[in-house]
Backbone as CSV, one residue per row, in Angstrom:
resi,resn,N_x,N_y,N_z,CA_x,CA_y,CA_z,C_x,C_y,C_z
1,MET,68.232,269.586,98.009,68.294,268.313,97.692,66.834,267.852,97.040
2,ILE,65.855,268.292,97.406,65.041,267.902,96.976,63.393,268.193,96.221
3,SER,63.397,268.815,95.221,62.570,269.536,94.626,60.613,268.661,94.907
4,PHE,60.381,269.622,94.992,58.800,268.839,95.205,57.786,269.759,94.193
5,ILE,57.532,268.886,93.384,56.436,269.538,92.163,54.583,269.329,92.331
6,ILE,54.256,270.122,92.477,52.545,270.291,92.575,52.323,270.951,91.476
7,PRO,51.265,269.860,91.042,50.708,270.201,90.040,49.498,270.511,90.294
8,PHE,48.799,272.189,89.595,48.037,272.311,90.438,46.867,273.351,89.388
9,TYR,45.387,272.732,89.456,44.475,273.161,88.232,43.288,273.221,89.753
10,ASN,42.939,274.418,90.444,41.477,275.376,90.422,40.971,274.443,91.728
11,LYS,42.639,274.011,92.295,42.009,273.514,93.594,42.863,273.984,94.929
12,HIS,41.968,275.775,95.218,42.695,276.879,95.374,42.709,276.484,97.003
13,ILE,41.378,275.959,97.410,40.925,275.025,98.486,41.675,274.779,99.232
14,PHE,42.688,273.743,98.751,43.396,272.412,99.693,44.888,273.425,99.325
15,ILE,45.332,273.870,98.690,47.068,274.654,98.216,47.476,275.188,99.682
16,ASN,46.796,276.151,100.233,47.525,275.988,101.728,47.741,274.974,102.338
17,GLU,47.217,273.932,103.186,47.467,273.056,103.563,48.738,272.474,103.017
18,CYS,48.693,271.935,101.238,49.575,271.294,101.262,51.094,272.095,100.666
19,VAL,51.430,273.249,100.536,52.063,274.223,100.478,52.437,274.274,102.317
20,ASP,51.679,274.507,102.939,52.135,274.821,104.860,52.553,273.524,105.115
21,SER,52.578,272.089,105.046,53.416,270.823,105.005,54.254,270.521,104.882
22,LEU,55.234,271.929,103.799,56.528,271.691,103.458,56.814,273.193,104.332
23,ARG,56.479,273.879,104.334,56.813,275.298,105.214,57.877,275.250,105.875
24,ASN,57.992,274.610,106.718,58.964,274.024,108.088,59.525,273.171,107.926
25,GLN,59.342,272.202,106.854,60.506,271.294,107.150,61.118,271.124,105.913
26,ILE,61.518,272.242,104.287,62.019,272.114,103.536,63.751,272.824,104.384
27,SER,64.286,273.186,103.279,66.068,273.434,103.816,66.314,274.768,102.819
28,ASN,67.326,274.972,102.465,67.909,276.100,101.844,67.622,275.765,100.112
29,SER,68.170,274.381,100.482,68.974,273.257,98.958,67.519,272.849,98.993
30,ASP,67.074,272.921,99.115,65.349,271.901,98.626,64.604,273.764,97.866
31,GLU,63.420,272.764,97.130,62.630,273.947,96.097,61.504,273.337,96.179
32,ILE,60.320,274.176,96.087,59.575,273.942,95.432,58.593,274.353,94.544
33,ILE,58.050,273.485,93.433,57.424,273.771,92.275,56.138,273.979,92.023
34,ILE,54.980,274.880,92.217,53.689,274.570,91.055,53.652,275.016,90.272
35,ILE,53.196,274.183,89.540,52.934,273.601,88.151,51.471,274.258,87.871
36,ASP,50.799,275.491,87.528,50.243,276.067,87.444,48.945,275.584,85.935
37,ASP,48.317,274.603,85.615,47.800,273.872,84.828,47.125,274.785,83.920
38,GLY,46.882,276.313,83.725,46.399,276.576,82.933,44.609,277.101,83.888
39,SER,45.156,277.081,85.441,43.675,277.730,86.214,42.415,278.270,85.983
40,GLU,41.425,278.146,86.000,40.704,279.647,86.105,40.795,280.709,86.572
41,VAL,41.165,280.841,87.765,41.997,282.069,87.886,43.789,281.019,88.350
42,PRO,44.062,282.513,88.285,45.333,281.788,88.084,46.164,281.859,89.317
43,LEU,47.325,280.987,90.311,47.630,281.194,91.747,48.611,282.305,91.714
44,LYS,48.257,282.815,92.918,49.150,283.890,92.935,50.566,283.541,93.625
45,ASN,51.292,284.011,93.907,52.536,282.985,94.924,52.584,284.451,95.678
46,ASN,51.689,284.104,96.737,51.598,284.751,98.290,51.584,283.621,99.499
47,PHE,53.323,282.677,98.994,53.574,281.823,99.799,54.317,283.043,100.857
48,GLN,55.796,283.569,100.432,56.642,283.874,101.728,57.865,282.727,101.666
49,ILE,57.900,282.305,100.492,58.789,280.903,100.705,59.717,281.591,99.741
50,ASP,60.736,281.962,100.148,62.050,281.947,99.418,62.495,281.023,98.039
51,ASN,62.146,280.011,98.312,62.628,278.867,97.666,61.102,277.911,96.357
52,LEU,60.310,278.584,96.746,59.054,278.548,96.040,59.015,279.372,94.890
53,LYS,58.568,278.658,94.016,58.413,279.310,92.077,56.833,279.046,91.327
54,ILE,56.252,279.809,91.026,55.179,279.040,90.530,55.196,279.321,88.452
55,ILE,54.979,278.381,88.316,55.141,278.013,87.315,53.833,278.162,86.170
56,ARG,53.460,278.911,84.821,52.143,278.736,84.274,52.435,278.506,83.147
57,LYS,51.179,277.570,83.114,50.743,276.942,81.779,49.529,276.407,81.406
58,SER,49.712,276.814,79.762,47.894,276.071,79.433,47.519,275.046,80.042
59,ASN,46.572,274.467,79.770,45.742,273.726,80.887,46.412,272.421,79.911
60,GLY,47.003,270.975,79.846,47.295,270.013,79.430,47.679,269.085,80.180
61,GLY,46.779,268.835,81.637,46.600,267.705,82.827,47.774,267.603,83.333
62,VAL,47.526,266.536,84.164,48.043,266.743,85.614,49.465,265.811,84.269
63,SER,49.218,265.024,83.544,50.608,264.447,83.243,51.290,265.874,82.819
64,SER,50.733,266.743,81.552,51.933,267.065,81.553,52.554,268.797,82.746
65,ALA,52.041,268.713,83.599,52.140,269.476,84.442,53.056,268.754,85.354
66,ARG,53.230,267.527,85.383,54.465,267.042,86.034,55.557,266.410,85.202
67,ASN,55.286,266.554,83.864,56.266,266.706,83.009,57.192,268.010,82.915
68,CYS,56.562,269.019,82.914,56.800,270.310,83.056,58.141,270.548,84.453
69,GLY,57.060,270.100,85.584,57.726,269.899,86.635,58.782,269.130,86.773
70,ILE,59.279,268.065,85.866,60.642,267.263,86.202,61.766,267.971,85.301
71,LEU,61.463,268.767,84.099,62.280,269.368,83.456,62.959,270.608,84.010
72,ALA,61.975,271.389,84.825,62.499,272.231,85.445,63.311,271.795,86.928
73,ALA,62.942,271.186,86.854,63.517,270.963,88.359,64.516,271.097,88.818
74,LYS,65.585,271.392,89.627,67.125,271.802,89.497,67.970,270.706,90.277
75,ASN,66.984,270.183,92.044,67.380,268.712,91.937,66.889,267.439,91.476
76,ASN,67.962,266.789,91.942,68.042,265.303,91.119,66.729,264.606,92.380
77,TYR,66.681,264.029,93.537,65.615,263.665,93.790,64.086,264.999,93.720
78,LEU,62.986,264.468,93.207,62.421,264.620,92.330,60.931,264.162,93.894
79,PHE,59.787,264.458,94.319,59.205,264.374,95.231,57.690,265.022,94.354
80,PHE,56.673,264.259,93.702,55.571,264.744,93.323,54.184,264.248,94.325
81,LEU,53.880,266.179,94.637,53.260,265.932,95.723,51.913,266.902,94.995
82,ASP,50.294,266.104,95.104,49.256,266.510,94.284,49.009,268.033,95.311
83,SER,48.477,268.142,94.778,48.312,269.486,95.412,47.030,269.773,96.462
84,ASP,45.872,268.785,96.709,44.931,268.838,97.497,45.320,267.435,98.858
85,ASP,46.877,266.752,98.508,47.453,266.077,99.314,48.196,266.345,100.265
86,TYR,48.908,266.667,101.406,50.117,267.022,102.287,51.103,265.993,102.854
87,ILE,52.265,266.968,103.641,53.227,265.264,104.150,52.879,266.075,105.276
88,VAL,53.147,264.615,106.154,53.251,265.026,107.725,54.760,265.484,108.679
89,ASP,54.217,265.846,109.928,55.491,266.539,110.327,56.443,265.689,110.705
90,PHE,57.960,265.970,110.347,58.985,265.279,109.925,59.412,264.638,109.011
91,SER,58.604,264.553,108.062,58.660,263.388,107.065,59.698,263.944,105.950
92,ILE,60.437,265.360,105.885,61.279,265.120,104.997,62.536,265.330,105.500
93,GLU,62.555,265.506,106.859,63.663,264.906,108.308,63.990,262.985,107.416
94,LYS,63.125,262.959,107.607,62.841,261.152,107.837,63.507,260.492,106.022
95,ILE,63.039,261.509,105.059,63.040,260.639,103.589,64.025,260.975,103.275
96,LYS,64.975,262.010,103.333,66.675,262.235,103.452,67.758,261.480,104.564
97,SER,67.188,261.282,105.768,67.718,259.814,106.172,68.232,258.692,105.336
98,HIS,66.694,258.530,105.169,66.652,257.064,104.135,67.078,257.114,102.585
99,ILE,67.379,258.291,101.880,68.203,258.698,100.970,69.934,258.236,101.185
100,SER,70.053,259.044,102.115,71.479,258.489,102.772,72.327,257.775,102.799
101,SER,70.623,256.536,103.496,70.865,255.226,103.652,70.906,254.350,102.546
102,ASN,69.461,254.734,101.537,69.521,253.919,100.759,69.581,254.786,99.130
103,ASN,71.033,255.663,98.791,71.317,256.108,97.408,71.422,255.155,96.129
104,ASN,71.718,254.447,96.335,71.463,253.276,95.145,70.406,252.826,94.465
105,ALA,69.630,253.303,95.379,67.457,252.985,94.328,67.460,253.953,93.589
106,GLU,66.856,253.976,92.510,66.167,254.898,91.973,64.556,255.635,92.196
107,ILE,64.225,254.384,92.745,62.915,255.605,93.896,62.794,254.791,95.165
108,LEU,62.711,255.894,95.671,62.393,255.587,97.178,60.629,255.977,97.442
109,ALA,60.195,254.554,97.744,58.477,255.176,97.951,58.454,254.421,99.260
110,PHE,57.900,254.812,100.180,56.704,255.007,101.872,55.349,255.015,101.415
111,ASN,54.787,254.636,102.653,53.356,254.521,103.448,52.896,255.491,102.949
112,TYR,51.738,255.648,102.998,51.187,256.840,103.634,49.158,256.916,104.005
113,TYR,48.850,257.370,104.239,47.186,257.659,105.090,46.193,258.017,103.936
114,ARG,45.139,257.744,103.703,44.105,257.764,103.399,43.242,258.430,103.695
115,LEU,42.862,259.755,103.405,41.892,260.408,103.600,40.493,260.394,102.848
116,ILE,39.681,259.495,103.644,38.174,259.443,103.103,37.115,260.309,104.497
117,ASN,36.325,261.135,103.268,35.114,261.944,103.645,35.810,262.407,105.246
118,ASP,37.194,263.169,105.851,37.769,263.420,106.653,37.886,262.131,108.191
119,ILE,38.479,261.485,107.346,39.075,260.006,108.278,39.891,259.276,107.887
120,TYR,40.995,259.509,108.367,42.506,259.184,108.108,42.526,257.610,108.080
121,LYS,42.768,256.908,107.357,43.055,255.441,107.567,44.540,254.842,107.015
122,LYS,44.426,254.116,107.649,46.389,253.254,106.785,46.475,252.836,105.709
123,ASN,47.059,252.697,104.752,47.398,252.217,103.713,47.707,251.050,103.958
124,MET,47.513,249.908,103.238,48.383,248.368,102.884,49.530,248.360,103.481
125,SER,49.882,247.723,104.631,51.570,247.614,104.642,52.040,246.870,104.348
126,PHE,52.937,247.310,103.102,54.580,245.619,103.535,55.922,245.749,104.238
127,ASN,56.629,244.863,104.265,57.975,244.950,105.070,59.173,246.204,104.240
128,SER,59.302,246.249,104.928,60.399,247.445,104.248,61.769,246.809,103.241
129,GLY,62.262,247.447,102.105,63.387,246.606,101.590,63.289,246.770,99.988
130,GLU,63.852,246.368,99.825,63.789,246.348,98.171,62.212,246.019,97.841
131,LEU,61.745,246.248,96.980,60.227,246.457,96.629,59.954,246.047,95.372
132,ASP,59.534,244.698,94.941,59.567,244.033,93.712,57.681,244.546,93.229
133,LEU,57.716,245.820,92.688,56.439,246.437,92.333,55.451,245.393,91.530
134,LEU,56.342,244.640,90.288,55.309,243.686,89.214,54.683,242.823,90.051
135,SER,55.814,242.139,90.900,54.878,241.067,91.400,53.794,241.013,92.500
136,CYS,53.803,242.685,93.176,52.516,242.988,94.192,51.877,243.325,92.876
137,LEU,52.135,244.003,91.842,50.760,244.360,91.324,50.165,242.888,91.157
138,SER,50.077,241.741,91.150,49.708,240.842,90.749,48.596,240.329,91.393
139,LYS,48.775,240.827,92.784,47.915,240.592,93.547,47.616,241.431,94.466
140,TYR,48.059,242.810,94.856,47.680,243.224,95.739,47.323,245.115,95.005
141,ASN,46.853,246.518,95.011,46.315,247.345,94.374,48.155,248.224,95.005
142,PHE,48.247,249.240,93.969,49.455,249.719,94.529,50.005,249.997,95.337
143,PRO,50.763,249.610,96.366,51.542,249.783,97.052,51.470,251.676,98.081
144,PHE,51.749,252.311,96.936,51.923,253.522,96.930,51.204,254.551,96.102
145,ASN,51.385,255.946,96.590,50.842,256.160,94.808,52.088,258.106,94.923
146,SER,51.683,258.702,94.047,53.305,259.287,93.228,53.214,260.564,94.513
147,SER,51.976,260.990,95.333,52.102,261.509,96.456,53.263,261.077,97.562
148,SER,53.654,259.765,97.182,54.238,258.814,98.552,55.783,258.224,98.116
149,LEU,56.401,259.366,97.612,57.782,259.273,96.800,58.697,259.471,96.505
150,VAL,59.959,259.818,96.159,61.061,260.522,95.849,61.564,259.510,94.641
151,VAL,62.515,260.238,93.651,62.412,259.688,92.059,63.877,260.628,91.892
152,LYS,64.398,259.610,91.245,65.743,260.099,91.048,65.553,261.235,89.471
153,LYS,66.096,262.361,89.676,65.608,263.197,88.258,66.434,262.355,86.321
154,ASP,68.075,262.374,86.809,68.828,261.795,86.389,68.266,260.356,85.570
155,PHE,67.576,259.727,86.905,67.561,258.534,86.251,66.151,258.028,85.519
156,LEU,65.494,258.942,85.459,63.931,259.582,84.820,64.370,260.194,82.901
157,LEU,65.468,261.104,83.264,66.149,261.248,81.643,66.874,260.408,81.263
158,THR,67.291,259.954,81.789,68.528,258.925,81.236,67.637,258.048,80.615
159,LYS,66.769,257.732,80.997,65.734,256.104,81.013,64.467,256.710,79.611
160,ASN,64.871,258.096,79.368,63.682,258.729,78.938,61.722,258.419,79.175
161,ILE,61.524,258.618,80.686,60.442,258.173,80.779,59.867,259.120,81.637
162,PHE,58.853,259.584,80.839,57.622,261.132,80.948,56.316,260.151,81.662
163,PHE,55.623,261.634,82.123,54.556,260.897,82.529,53.518,260.787,80.484
164,ASN,52.635,260.296,80.545,51.734,259.629,79.533,50.829,261.042,79.558
165,GLU,51.004,261.971,78.632,50.404,262.844,78.409,48.555,262.799,77.578
166,THR,49.214,261.182,77.261,47.800,261.684,76.268,46.645,259.949,77.254
167,LEU,47.349,260.176,77.783,46.130,258.764,78.818,45.730,259.948,80.386
168,THR,44.196,259.880,80.158,43.392,260.987,81.700,43.227,259.455,82.385
169,PHE,43.720,258.157,82.498,43.585,257.587,83.789,44.898,256.430,83.471
170,GLY,45.218,255.605,84.874,46.037,255.206,84.926,47.666,255.721,84.551
171,GLU,47.537,256.768,84.278,48.478,257.688,83.405,50.213,257.377,84.630
172,ASP,49.357,257.362,86.108,50.111,257.114,87.532,50.990,255.537,86.939
173,GLN,49.891,254.909,86.802,50.052,253.461,87.120,51.466,253.172,86.341
174,LEU,51.077,253.565,84.712,51.843,252.912,83.566,53.428,253.609,84.061
175,PHE,53.305,254.901,84.378,54.793,255.968,84.767,56.007,254.912,85.685
176,TRP,55.195,254.808,87.491,56.083,253.556,87.674,56.243,252.638,87.496
177,ILE,55.116,251.821,86.397,55.485,250.212,85.890,56.695,250.475,85.205
178,LYS,56.714,251.720,84.290,57.960,252.149,83.524,59.326,252.182,84.198
179,CYS,59.155,252.562,85.765,60.244,253.301,86.119,61.105,251.519,87.141
180,CYS,59.891,251.199,87.189,60.612,249.655,87.663,61.087,248.640,86.848
181,LEU,60.047,248.930,85.717,61.074,248.166,84.983,62.128,248.092,84.784
182,ASN,63.114,249.625,84.492,64.603,250.338,84.123,64.874,250.680,85.209
183,GLY,64.414,250.064,86.492,65.627,250.604,87.744,64.532,249.890,88.888
184,SER,65.156,250.233,90.319,64.604,249.363,91.731,64.160,250.472,92.839
185,ILE,63.146,249.733,93.391,62.527,250.821,94.087,62.666,250.170,96.093
186,TYR,62.936,251.266,96.257,63.195,250.889,98.056,62.095,251.261,98.975
187,TYR,61.415,250.554,99.499,60.141,250.865,99.901,60.310,250.669,101.637
188,ILE,60.057,251.928,102.080,59.730,252.126,103.600,58.510,252.377,104.332
189,ASN,58.716,252.019,105.177,57.010,251.213,105.742,56.697,252.506,106.767
190,GLU,57.088,252.765,106.720,56.323,254.798,107.534,55.155,255.626,106.771
191,PHE,54.449,255.888,107.524,53.413,256.503,106.792,54.127,258.412,106.783
192,LEU,53.998,258.686,105.882,54.973,260.031,105.808,54.012,261.091,104.814
193,SER,52.571,260.589,104.366,51.994,261.577,103.430,50.799,261.401,104.298
194,VAL,49.549,261.896,103.681,48.571,261.902,102.985,47.762,262.192,101.873
195,TYR,47.286,261.075,101.567,46.482,261.137,100.285,44.949,261.537,100.119
196,ARG,44.402,262.880,99.709,43.151,263.068,100.185,41.910,261.857,98.780
197,TYR,41.166,261.648,98.724,40.392,260.744,98.463,39.028,260.938,97.452
198,ASP,38.939,262.238,98.250,37.396,262.673,97.775,37.725,264.281,97.604
199,THR,38.243,264.525,97.269,37.764,265.970,96.556,37.983,266.440,95.723
200,ASP,37.752,264.829,94.657,37.468,265.095,93.211,36.762,263.691,92.842
201,LEU,35.369,263.457,94.009,35.425,262.016,93.796,34.578,261.111,92.027
202,SER,33.531,262.804,91.782,32.895,262.453,90.772,33.527,262.321,89.837
203,THR,34.777,262.967,89.232,36.008,262.866,88.434,36.396,261.498,88.191
204,SER,36.933,261.518,88.948,37.453,259.797,88.891,36.594,258.279,89.493
205,VAL,35.328,258.523,89.781,35.253,257.349,89.181,34.374,257.791,87.761
206,ILE,33.737,257.997,86.958,33.938,258.766,85.976,35.089,258.166,85.195
207,LEU,36.275,258.133,85.484,36.956,257.998,84.324,36.970,256.566,84.508
208,ARG,37.116,255.903,86.072,37.267,254.495,86.356,36.179,253.508,85.786
209,ASN,35.359,254.182,85.334,34.032,253.693,84.750,34.104,253.909,82.886
210,ASP,34.830,254.623,82.442,34.767,254.325,80.890,35.456,253.607,80.716
211,VAL,35.180,252.323,79.328,35.906,251.669,78.859,36.463,251.717,78.740
212,GLN,36.854,252.650,77.257,37.566,253.568,76.575,38.826,254.183,77.123
213,LEU,38.458,254.329,78.065,40.294,254.504,79.246,40.611,253.513,79.787
214,ASN,40.148,252.643,80.183,40.687,251.107,80.495,41.314,250.968,79.350
215,VAL,40.454,250.500,77.997,41.519,249.357,76.774,42.624,250.793,76.569
216,ASN,42.469,252.390,76.928,43.793,252.795,76.000,45.012,252.358,77.076
217,LEU,44.682,252.196,78.565,45.626,251.749,79.469,46.139,250.669,79.082
218,ILE,45.107,249.608,79.329,45.762,248.227,78.569,46.684,247.822,77.021
219,LYS,46.161,248.621,77.048,47.001,248.617,75.226,48.378,249.541,75.629
220,ASN,48.386,250.806,76.700,50.167,251.172,76.906,50.464,250.124,77.506
221,LEU,50.323,248.960,78.156,50.151,248.011,78.929,50.812,247.096,78.404
222,PHE,50.211,246.673,77.398,50.547,245.371,76.369,52.162,246.189,75.006
223,LYS,52.122,247.315,74.995,53.455,247.971,74.226,54.716,248.089,75.368
224,LEU,54.338,247.641,76.637,55.272,247.727,77.771,55.595,246.339,77.291
225,TYR,54.816,245.249,77.252,55.419,243.751,77.644,56.129,243.519,76.115
226,LEU,55.421,244.039,75.017,56.517,244.192,73.674,57.423,244.252,73.644
227,GLU,58.010,245.910,74.841,59.250,246.059,75.088,59.996,245.703,75.153
228,PHE,59.812,244.930,77.331,60.464,244.327,77.766,60.235,242.678,78.300
229,GLY,59.419,242.357,77.986,58.999,240.991,77.658,58.709,240.426,79.011
230,ASP,58.124,241.281,80.140,58.437,240.413,81.528,57.404,239.747,81.526
231,LYS,56.840,238.577,81.787,55.809,237.675,81.406,55.452,238.553,83.374
232,ARG,55.143,239.175,83.914,55.018,239.532,85.245,54.281,240.683,84.746
233,LEU,54.135,241.028,84.012,53.298,242.371,82.570,51.962,241.604,82.598
234,LEU,51.389,240.396,82.354,50.500,240.061,82.079,49.144,239.443,82.430
235,LYS,50.140,239.384,83.831,49.218,239.238,85.107,48.296,240.833,85.703
236,ILE,49.194,241.668,85.218,48.645,243.382,85.237,47.411,243.611,84.462
237,ILE,48.123,242.903,82.428,47.253,243.032,81.951,45.723,242.685,82.014
238,ASP,46.129,240.969,82.458,44.930,240.528,82.376,43.678,241.325,83.591
239,GLN,44.568,241.457,84.673,43.045,242.148,85.516,42.997,243.262,85.005
240,GLN,43.389,244.120,84.307,42.574,245.424,84.018,41.761,244.925,82.667
241,ILE,42.100,243.709,81.554,40.809,243.531,81.419,39.705,242.805,81.755
242,PHE,39.673,242.201,83.232,38.922,241.659,83.947,38.223,243.031,84.200
243,GLN,38.786,243.911,84.845,37.701,244.972,84.700,36.902,245.371,84.017
244,THR,37.747,246.013,82.970,36.716,246.297,81.636,36.174,245.638,81.247
245,CYS,35.876,244.280,82.047,35.019,243.262,81.528,34.023,243.849,82.212
246,LYS,33.657,243.342,83.524,32.820,243.825,84.375,32.436,244.625,84.127
247,LEU,32.970,246.368,83.096,32.626,247.692,83.423,31.488,247.634,81.776
248,CYS,31.726,246.682,81.078,30.804,246.057,79.655,29.757,245.524,80.486
249,PHE,29.619,244.226,81.443,28.746,244.346,81.766,28.031,244.743,82.566
250,LEU,28.547,245.926,83.328,27.324,247.020,83.940,26.555,247.747,83.180
251,ASN,27.569,247.943,82.454,26.811,248.770,81.558,25.865,248.025,80.444
252,HIS,25.766,247.090,80.824,25.068,246.016,79.551,25.040,245.899,78.057
253,ASP,26.976,246.688,77.935,27.168,246.421,76.993,27.864,244.656,76.825
254,PHE,27.228,243.675,76.203,27.576,242.348,76.229,28.348,242.395,74.667
255,HIS,28.400,242.456,73.570,28.737,243.298,71.982,30.768,243.230,72.770
256,LYS,31.056,244.220,72.905,32.336,244.261,74.348,32.705,243.527,75.446
257,LEU,31.811,243.315,75.619,32.461,242.188,76.869,32.955,240.779,76.623
258,ARG,31.625,239.739,75.093,32.581,239.295,74.294,33.582,239.078,73.534
259,ILE,34.315,240.673,73.372,35.420,240.904,72.925,36.597,240.603,73.697
260,TYR,36.142,241.621,74.860,37.588,241.538,75.814,37.497,240.213,76.820
261,SER,36.542,239.537,77.059,36.085,238.288,77.533,37.626,237.170,76.630
262,ARG,37.539,237.057,75.551,37.943,236.377,74.777,39.706,236.562,74.828
263,LEU,40.162,237.736,75.186,41.827,237.981,75.313,42.457,237.880,76.767
264,LEU,41.513,237.481,77.416,41.851,236.710,79.493,42.609,235.797,79.074
265,ARG,43.863,235.683,79.957,44.286,234.007,79.705,44.486,233.300,81.530
266,ASN,43.519,234.008,81.874,43.406,233.596,83.610,41.817,233.097,84.123
267,ILE,42.037,231.159,83.736,40.690,231.014,83.736,40.119,231.288,84.888
268,LYS,40.536,232.050,86.418,39.399,232.384,87.384,38.704,233.756,86.907
269,TYR,39.642,234.558,86.196,38.852,235.698,85.463,37.501,235.139,84.928
270,ARG,38.075,234.355,84.178,37.004,233.339,82.618,35.799,233.042,83.945
271,PHE,35.860,232.377,84.804,34.642,231.597,85.723,33.892,232.663,86.546
272,LEU,34.622,233.778,86.884,34.120,234.517,87.363,32.882,235.445,86.546
273,LEU,33.930,235.813,85.020,32.405,236.202,84.055,31.652,235.409,84.313
274,TYR,31.705,234.296,83.709,31.060,233.203,83.253,29.716,233.187,84.238
275,GLY,30.076,233.258,85.399,29.617,233.468,86.868,28.592,234.598,86.790
276,LEU,29.094,235.846,85.961,28.292,237.597,86.593,27.045,236.733,85.098
277,LEU,28.047,236.072,84.455,26.007,236.173,82.874,25.414,235.113,83.398
278,LEU,25.825,234.446,84.392,24.409,233.024,84.560,23.685,233.790,85.143
279,CYS,24.215,234.898,86.382,23.820,235.481,87.274,22.010,236.938,86.588
280,LYS,23.008,236.999,85.402,22.173,237.701,84.747,20.632,236.949,84.063
281,TYR,21.289,235.681,83.806,20.295,234.545,82.990,19.564,234.305,83.824
282,PHE,19.826,234.146,85.160,18.571,233.684,86.013,17.848,234.669,86.623
283,ILE,18.533,235.910,86.687,17.960,236.742,86.906,16.196,237.328,85.982
284,LYS,17.404,237.233,85.210,16.544,237.119,83.452,15.028,236.490,84.098
285,THR,15.044,235.349,83.645,14.399,234.346,84.054,12.827,234.599,84.937
286,ILE,13.640,234.977,85.746,12.665,234.773,87.022,11.373,235.935,87.225
């Protein structure tokens, strides 16, 4: 019924915990697909699970691995589970129950725990029901992540939705926004998975702080706006431009800051930037 797609690259220390969280919950109709994305030490299939297979490929990044899993999956419901994340007990039983009750929704999302330096924290909660993701993103961060939802494979193939393999930052955000623009999301306020934050923190910080990577994401979001004309996307784009401006400020790149600040539509963000620049001026003159 569900194909669990696990992109894997060099995280041998966590993969057993990830797979073990599925081991006693899956049925014969489920499958586990691990995409070994060119790990330096290839992952061996020592898991002793009949309906688990490992697909090995050359390194292409997490988006490439997930896309490979989409095409390889035999079931219509896909669950993307990162190799350093895991699901809690009885999650699959609950997910299947909700699938039966909400089979018209293309995406079934649920809440999750954040694991930060061995401390579990609950993610922000929303009421269960159909979720307006774009309106939510104009006020909050993502209410879910790729390890806390299932999506229909036939929906993705029909709408030609795949992860953008040219992006190394924001590829998840772009993918789920595309899904939202083409289908419906039903949200369940139950904590069914654990998202680990601290396994590759240095890399994630570098990616978030790379101005060009942020700009690439903005360009792709704007392409979606041109395609769908949904004005809610403009608020999300404004948020991303503001984050990029802050990075320029922190990097003392005031030439780019002037360029990107002119793209801001939101007056509030402009005043916040002016406030930052005034603080810089006064600190410099003291």
